[in-house]
C-alpha positions in Angstrom: 0.0 0.0 0.0 2.6 2.5 1.1 4.8 1.6 -1.8 2.0 2.0 -4.3 1.1 5.4 -3.0 4.7 6.6 -3.2 5.1 5.2 -6.7 1.9 6.8 -7.9 2.9 10.2 -6.5 6.3 9.9 -8.0 4.8 9.0 -11.4 2.3 11.8 -11.4 4.8 14.1 -9.8 2.1 15.3 -7.4 1.7 14.0 -3.8 -1.8 12.5 -3.4 -2.9 13.0 0.3 -1.0 10.8 2.8 2.4 10.5 4.5 3.8 9.7 1.1 3.3 13.4 0.1 5.0 14.7 3.2 7.8 12.2 2.7 8.3 13.1 -0.9 8.5 16.8 -0.2 11.6 16.5 2.1 13.1 13.9 -0.2 13.0 16.3 -3.1 
């Protein structure tokens, strides 16, 4: 689940609405 959300956000280039988005922001 978590991996899928992260992959989806990375693919679209836009954080959906979960911790993945918050994690992707600092990562970038």
